[in-house]
Steps between C-alpha positions, in 0.01 A plus 500: 500500500123484410291205619471363150872479444543326833239246408615436143880528565513734201329828431185409302473804283867501393490130432179536299672773297792281418272209393301747289827597331563136411142475357517820304835394356378156394192659346724696263574821657867461603563867576197529723576173667853593586386849615260343739774259616749789563231696688431193736877466558530869573209489744641193670826679549316799646321281737829330612318173528751227404263222415292727276810632329642150449169392349470801271862462379431131429199572301692761304782253427253265338441761229856626431595188294247620250614862532859406445643749762766295666649804694172555675465123557840502675392801706179349617656157574775676706225683700317180548813319628562775755140503635458119512834449667455766756138416586519120478210449255527142380230506250629822326871388556431187295341702227790745519752222438310391200513861365871515586549193276291648220707820521827290472358327193410823334860612555621175332619340819304186423667249751461719807157604386375145476647422844314794653174421315509136628583619855217744487249254367592241759456759777163603349385141502627442853263767644208353310457785247383445155376836383699627198681167482426454123687816411780420743542158345500661154795716609706189576388334181610799295833489672549137409387580140769767484752248635404263217325256731175461302377178658542647854316807387218314349458284824480819700238649280287186526522537880402858472198399288402238755498771768261700280265206469520429876462838638313687225746785492482586136651848465818347348333195317522651157863582539577151621354353186692744283825439678459123462422555134822693452703209648324242290545708186870516569498120524325470162146408623339767285146359502488481874657841547241654276213339697653633824526854358132477394413378848677804642301734272180332604576530873595872451184564305291342771668734755500803277868518587656689208849461631493128492306506175769720338783270616317183378394661169861616438635159551232345271544757238878456497449122453258572203763733359772243520254252328444744213151581622570873505141624419365288779761625737423868428126441522548343839736749657402835350154533674657401844783744463254773367282474811778648718496872589811515729814302599668514167843511663441169677681193366186314388362790288843568350521123398157504360569817293832367378328183370216692341758723323672185376173357378415823317 
C-alpha cells in the first residue's frame, strides 16, 4: 500500500477518478461519467484495497438511479455488502445498507426497502456522517412517495433541503426541489410546484449541471403541456435536450425525447 493510501484510508487517485465520474455525469456527459466510474471501480478491484473499492462502488451507485440499470445496481450493492461485512467498515456499511434499500425499492419491494433505508440512515447519522445525506434522504422520500405516503415524503425532502442549507452540499439541491415539486403537483399545488421546478432549473444553470437542468426542464415542460402551454413547453425543453451529444439511451433523455415528440 502506498503512503498516500495509508494516510487517506482510500487510494487518492482512484477516489478522485470516481468523483470526477460523478461530476462529468452531472455536467451532461453520462456515457463519459459512467466510463470513468467503471474505470475507477476496475482499478480499485485491481488494487484489492477494500475501502477504496467500497468507496468507488458507492459513488457509482449514486449514478445508477439515473442510468436505470437495476442489474448493475444489484451487482454493485452485493459486492459492497461482501466487502463491508468482511472488512468491518462502519461508514461504508451504513451507506451499503442505504443502497440495499434503494435496490429493493427499484425491485418493487417497497416495505423492505423503506426499512433498510431507515436503518442505513440511522447508522449513517450515528457515526456523525452527513456527506451525501441529501440524496440518501431523497431515496427514502421517493420510496414513501411510491407507497402513497406523500406527507411523509414531503417532510423528508424538507429535511434534506435543511441539510443542504446547513452543510452547503448542493450537488443534489436542484433535484430535491424538483422532487418536492412533483409531490406538490400530485397534491394539486400547481403554482408552488411550478416555482420549485423553476428553482431547480435556476440551480442547475448556476452549476452548469445539464443532467439536473434536463430533469427539471422536463418536469416543467410537462406541466406546461398539461396546462395547454405547448409552445412554451417546447421552447423550454428543446434547447436543453438539443445540447446533449451522448447518453440518449438513459432514462432522462428518453423521457425528454418522448415529451418533445408529443409536443411536436
